C-alpha positions as CSV (number, residue, x, y, z in Angstrom):
1,M,-9.7,-16.3,-7.1
2,E,-7.5,-13.3,-6.3
3,E,-8.8,-10.9,-3.7
4,K,-9.3,-7.3,-5.0
5,F,-6.7,-4.9,-3.6
6,D,-8.2,-2.4,-1.0
7,Y,-6.0,0.7,-0.9
8,T,-7.9,2.1,2.1
9,K,-7.3,-1.1,4.1
10,A,-3.6,-1.2,3.1
11,M,-3.1,2.4,4.2
12,A,-4.8,1.7,7.5
13,E,-2.5,-1.3,8.0
14,L,0.5,0.8,7.2
15,E,-0.6,3.4,9.9
16,Q,-0.9,0.6,12.4
17,I,2.5,-0.8,11.5
18,A,4.0,2.7,12.0
19,K,2.5,2.9,15.5
20,R,3.8,-0.5,16.4
21,V,7.3,0.3,15.1
22,E,7.4,3.5,17.1
23,D,6.3,1.6,20.3
24,P,9.3,1.0,22.5
25,Q,7.7,-2.3,23.7
26,T,7.9,-3.8,20.1
27,S,10.8,-6.2,19.9
28,L,13.4,-6.0,17.2
29,D,12.2,-9.3,15.7
30,D,8.7,-7.9,15.4
31,I,10.0,-4.7,13.9
32,G,11.8,-6.7,11.2
33,A,8.6,-8.6,10.3
34,L,6.6,-5.3,10.3
35,V,9.1,-3.6,8.0
36,K,8.9,-6.6,5.6
37,R,5.1,-6.4,5.6
38,S,5.2,-2.6,5.1
39,K,7.4,-3.1,2.0
40,V,4.8,-5.4,0.5
41,L,2.0,-3.0,1.3
42,I,3.9,0.0,-0.1
43,R,4.7,-1.9,-3.3
44,S,1.0,-2.9,-3.7
45,C,-0.1,0.7,-3.1
46,R,2.3,2.1,-5.6
47,D,1.2,-0.5,-8.2
48,Y,-2.5,0.3,-7.5
49,L,-1.9,4.0,-7.8
50,R,0.1,3.5,-11.0
51,T,-2.8,1.5,-12.5
52,V,-5.4,4.1,-11.5
53,R,-3.3,6.8,-13.0
54,E,-2.8,4.9,-16.3
55,S,-6.5,4.3,-16.4
56,I,-7.2,8.0,-15.9
57,D,-4.7,9.0,-18.5
58,S,-6.1,6.5,-20.9
59,D,-9.7,7.7,-20.4
60,S,-8.5,11.3,-20.8
61,S,-6.7,10.6,-24.1
62,E,-9.8,8.8,-25.4
63,E,-11.9,11.9,-24.7
64,D,-9.6,14.1,-26.7
65,F,-10.8,12.6,-29.9
């Protein structure tokens, strides 16, 4: 069973990633892994927002009738 995407948790994780990347104590290897993870999260957030927008647009167009 696929876990439901949680936009709020994804955004919180992205904020934590940004803090870790900005930390001078974070190694380059860790930064590379964090950047990869952030790309996955950003893609998921964009997909989620696109789906929500399409749903809203669809609901709005149905109400026009």
